[in-house]
C-alpha positions, 0 to 999 in steps of 0.5 A: 837493359837499365832495368836489368842493371838496377836489379843486378846492383840491388842483388850485389848489395844484398837486396836492401829493403830501401833500395828495391828497384822501382816498378818501372825498372822491374817492368823494363827488366821484364821486357829484356827477360821476355826478349831473351827467352824468345830469342833462346826459343827461336835459336833452339827450335828443332834442337835435340832436347838435351841441347836446348838452352835452359839458362839465360843465353847472355847470363844477364839477370836470374834464370827461372828460380828453383823455388818456382819450378819445384812446385809451379801449381802453388807458386802464385800463392807462395809468391804472395805470402813471401813478404809476410814471411819476411815481416813475421821473421823480423817481428818474431819474439822467439821460436814459432812452429807455425812460422817454421811450417809456413816458411817450408810451404813458401819455399816449396818444401811441402805442397800445402800449408800445415799445422804443428801436428802435421809438421811433427809427423813429417819432421819439418825443420825447426827454422826459428829455434835450431841454429845447427839445423838452419846452418846445415840446410843453408850450407847444403844449398849455398855452396861457396858461401860463408855463414857468419852468426853473431850471438849478442845481439843476434844477427847473421850474414851470408857472404858470397866468397865467389865475389871479389867484393864479398857480397853479403846478405844480412838479417839485421845489420850490414858491415857499414852499420846500416840496418834492415829493421829497428831491433835485431832478430830474437835468436840466432836461428831466426837471424840465419833463416831471415838472412837466407830468406832475404837472399831469396828475395830476387826469386820472388820478384814479380818479373817475367822469368 
């Protein structure tokens, strides 16, 4: 349970890189999640399909992430690539169409990695170039969250309005002045995409969902 608490506190702080729970804490949390899943399956044995409990019974810790369930076959590869995507967004110097495509793959929006030519054919979003497009996608997927974008220097925050303490995830700099990386993002589209990807961090943790 202490491991679960460590994950919950990290979540509430907006997943700051330097405060990620230790491997021991993640492993401990995984024991809890496995036990809770086993308990749910035992309690629901023989129940009609529509009544089976799918979410965590005690509402502690995350449920199985949509980013995993949307395409289970590619999940191991997408989970492996996630940290690289974050690093590429942090160091991008401008719009990068291949990075757009790779983000779409990691998030499970396409079934396999592609090329810029293929992206043009199927109309993939411009996640590192078009702020309006990124904002529309973020608003659609995060109901009840507020998006705040700074132009100079470029930065973005996604703020959870459901929480009394205004939990937020920042691309670069938090309200207290702490920063995730040395330099701000290259443009506002990259900033908002990076903030959204940081928010997805817990979905990619190596836990037993």
